[in-house]
N, C-alpha and C positions, 0 to 999 in steps of 0.2 A: 465252227468256233464262234463266228460272228453272231449266228442265230442264238446259240445257247447263252453267250455272254449278254446279248441284248435282252433276252427273255429274263435272265437272272436279275439284271439291273432294273428292268421294268417292274418285276415282281416286288423287289425291295422298295422301290419308290412308291408304288401304288399301296403297298402294305403300310408303309410309314405314314402316308397321307390318310388312309382310311382308319387305321388302328393305332398308329404310333409305333415306334421301333420296339421290337422284341427280339430277344436272343434266339427264340425258336425259328425266326425267319432266316437268320444266318446259318443255323444248323441245317435247315432244309436245303438251302442253296449249296452248302458245303457237301452234303451227302449226294445231292443230284450231280453237281459238277465233278466231285471225286469219282463217283461211279462211272460217269459218262467218259471221263478222260483216262481212267485207270487201265482199262483193257477192253477188248471187243466183247467178251462175255458179260462183264459188268455193265457195259453200255446197253446191251440187249436187255438186261435185267431191269435197269432203271427206266429205259424207255417203255417197257411193258408195264412197270409199276407207276408210270406217270399218270395212269388212269386214277390210281388211288391218291396220288399227290394232288391231282386236280380236285378230287373230292375233299381232301383236307383243307385246301385253300379256300374253296367255296364255303365250307362249313365255318371256317375261321372268319371269313368276311361277313357272315351273318351278323356278327357283333355290330357292324357298322350300319345295319339296316334292320332295326328291331321290328318284329312282326306285329307288335302291339300298336304300331302306327298305321296299320292297314285296316283295322277294324276293331270293334269292341272285343275285349278279352273275356272269354267264358270262364267264369269262376264258380258262382253258385249254381248255375243251371246244370253244369256237368257233374258237380258234387251231388245234387239232388237226384239226378238221373241215375248215377252210380248207386246211390243208396236205395232207390226204388227198385232197380233191376237186380242188384247183387247184394243188397243189405243183409246183415247178420244181426241176430238178436244178442245183445250183451247187457246183462243185468236189467232186462226188461226194456231196453232201449234199442231201436234199430240203428245200426251204424254201418259205415262203409267197410269193406274188407280191410282197407288200410288202417282204419281206426281200430278194428278188431285186433289186428296183429300188433298195433302199437301198444295195446294193453296186454299182449301175450308174447312178448319177445323172449327169446332164449339165446344164450351166448353161442351155443353150437349152431343155431340158425343164423345168427349174425355173421359168423365166420363162413358158413356154407354159402349163404346168399351173396356175401361180398366176393367170395371166390368165383362164383358163377358170373357175377356182374363184371368182373375183371376180364372176362372172355369176350366181351361184346365186339372189340376191335381186333385184339391179337389173334383170335381164332380165325376170323375171315382172312386176315393177312397171312397167317401161317398156312391156311388151306390154299390161298392163292399162290404162295411160293411153291407148295407141293405141286399144284397144277402146272406152274410155269415149267418145271423140270420134267413132269410126267406127260402132260398132254397140253401143248401150248395153245392149241385151238380152243380147247375147253377153258383154258385160263382166260382167253379173251372174252368168251361168252359169259363166263362167271363175273369177270370184272365189269363188263358193260351192263350186265343185269343188275349188279350191285349199284352202279351209278344211276340206272333208270329208276330203281326203287327209291333211291334218295331223292331224285327229282320229284317223284310222285309225293313223297313225304314232305318236301319243302313247299310244294304247291298247297298242301293241306295246312302246313304251318302258317302260311301267310293269308289263307282264306278263312281259317278257323283258329285264331290264337286261343290257347287254352292254358290255364294254370295247372300245375301238378298238385297232388294231394298235400305235399308238405307245405305248399304255399298257404293253404287254408288253415293248416295246423299252426302256422307261425303268424300269418297276417289276417286271417279271417277272409271275409268276402270283399274287402275293399281293394280296388285296383291301385297298385303303387308302381309307377313307372321306374325303370332303372333298378329294379330289385336285384340284389346280388344273388348269384346262384348259391345253392345249398346242397351239401352232400346228404342231408337228412339222415335216414336210417343207416346209411352206409358209414356214418361216423362211429356207429357201434362196432363195426369191423375194425376201424382204426383203434378204438379204445381197447378192444379185446386183445389186439396184437401189439399195442403200444407203438403204433406208427402214425404217419400223417399222409397216407397214400391218397385216399379219396378226398380228404380235405384239400390237398394241394391240387388234385385233378379238377375238382369242381370249382375251384377259384378261377379256372380258365374257361368256364362254361360260356357258350355262345348266346343262348336265349332262354330265359326262365319260362317264357310263355309258349314254349314249343313242345308241350307234353303230348299233344295229339297230332299224328299217331306216334306210338313208341317205336322209333327205329332200332332201339336196343332189342326189341322183340322181333323186328323184321330181319335183321342180319343173320341170326342163327338159322332161320328158315331157309334162306338162300343157300347157306352152306350145306344144310341137310339135303336140299333138293339136288344140288350138284354132286354131293358125296355119294348119293344113291347111284349115280351114273358112272362114277370114276373110282370108287374105293370099295374095299371089302366090307361086308356087313358089320363087322366088329366096329370099324371106324364110323360107319353110318349110325350105328346104335349110340356110340359115344356122342356124336354130334346131336342126335335126337335128345339125349339126356341133358346136354348143355342147353339146348333150346328150351326145354321144360323148366330147367333150373333158372334161366334168365327171366322167363315169363313170371315165375313165382317170385323171384327176387325183386322184380320191378314193383310188384304190389306190396310185398312184405316190407320193403324199405321206404315206402311212401313216395316213390319217384313217379309212379304211374297208377292210374285207375285201371281196373279190368277193362273198361271201355278203351283206354289207350292201347292196351296190349292187343285187344281184338282188332283195333284199327291198324296196328303195326303188322299183324299177321295178314290182314286183308290187303294192306299196302304191298307186302312181299308177294303175296299170291297174284295180285293184279300185275305187278311188274314182271314176274316170271312168265305169266301167261301172255302178256303183251309182247315180251321179247321173243318168246319161243314161237308164238303163232302169227305174229305180224312181222316184226323186224327180220327174223331169220328166213322168212319166206320171200323177202325182197331181193331181187337179183342185184340191184345197185348197191344195197347194203352189204351183201356178201362179197361183192367185188372190193369194197373198201376194207372189209375184214381181211381179205386175202392179201391186200397191200400191207396192212399193219402186221400181219403174220410174217410176211417176208422180212420186214424191218427188224423184228425181234427174234428172228430165227437164223437168217443167213449171215 
């Protein structure tokens, strides 16, 4: 009780200092403490999912440490590379895939791609919950692979700050610090369904200049990989379709270049490979995994 209380207070104080007070912080503490004290099963569950809570906290704290302070932001160079490698002819002019789709939007595509993009966090979390009750050891491996892929992505964020396609469409090639996040093409989903879903979500964005790699593209690949080992081929196929849908949606909605999507796929592949071939081969690492397994099982 003392440890949980101390950690909860420390989190609230640190968050208020770095980001200012937000009701999201109280909800997080309420959910964690509620699950921890409600019963033994809910305590096991929330301790297991503390891996994902830690991910969310670090992602949120990125707002306090903008990556554009670590080096020059890549805006025009990545745009020109995208156009050179993947450019499409439109009315006699070579444009990026994002610009092509910006001139060829369809309402049904707006709704479809928005629906796929909504899956980027709920699907990994739902799959993690499934693994937690079906195969707790695979749950741990999945969750820690997820975290490792994020760390790799964050390293790239801070070594290669890059603007998304919508930034060029709105601001051109000039760098503007503290630019507010933008739902871009996903606003068409909101308009089509008369909601303010993506508009409100992207108002809480962490970092505009963290487009490379696309972790939206990395997450479904991690799910697909572990689904192949733990689920029926039907569900594996569904997860594969979701991955393809998110990859296309990222480009269609001008949130990422094809280069960003490829970098996200590479990031996921590197994280999975590193975890399976290096960390899982370590005796000391597996001993720690066994301890954590006992905490969330017994």
